[in-house]
N, C-alpha and C positions, 0 to 999 in steps of 0.2 A: 309244637303248635306255634303258629305265627301270632305275634301280638301287634296290634295296631299302634302306630305312633300318631297321636291325635293333636299334637301341638299345632304346627302350622301347615301340615300336609293334608289335612282333611281325610286321613285314612288311606292315602295313596301310597304310603311307604309302610311296609310291614317288615319286621325283623324277628329273627330267633337267633340262637347262638351260632347257627351254621349258614344262614341265608339272609340277604336283604332283597326284598321284592319291591320294585318300583313299578307301580301300576299306572303310570302316566309318562308322557314324554319327558326326557331329561335334557334340559336346555342349559348350556354353559356358555356364557358370554354370547348370547344370541345364536348359538350353534346347537342344532339337534344332534345329540351324541349318536343315536341309532342311525340317523341318516349319514353321519360322518363315517361310521363303521361300515355301513353298506357301500358307500363310495370307495372306501379303502379296499374292501373285499373285492369289489368289481375291478378296481384299478390293478390289483394284483392278479386278477383273473384266477382266483382260487375257486376250485370246484368244491361244492359242499361234500362233506364226508358223512357217511352213514355207518356209525360204529357197529350197529347190530348186523348190518349186511356184511361188513368187512369181517366181523367175527365168524359169521356163517360161511362166507366165501373168501378165504384168505387170498385167492388169486385176484380178487377185486382190489384189495389193498396194494398188492404188488403192482397191478396195472396202473392204479392211481399214482403211486410213487414214481413209477417209470415215466408216466405222462408228465408229471410235474418237473422231473429232472430234465427231460428232453425239451420241454417248453422253455424252461429257464435258459438252457443252452442256446436255443434258437433266438430268444430275445437278446442275449448277450452278443451273439454273432451278428444279428441285425444292427445293434447299436454300434458295434465295432466297424461295420461297413459304412455307417453314416459319418463316422469321424474322419 
């Protein structure tokens, strides 16, 4: 069971031995961490993975891995042509 930390967070942070749940934006040095992660994810052009579907359809995982490998090779080739 999660217990609330009431000191300075107003109950927005809950913790148990296995998890810490932050129920508000996490801002570090005026940077929203979730926005930064979203931008990083988008910049890397990572497709979202669905573990349940991949477990059900192993060919989906294989296709995803093959796509990522080919995509990286294409990006490297394009960068080498620019130099």
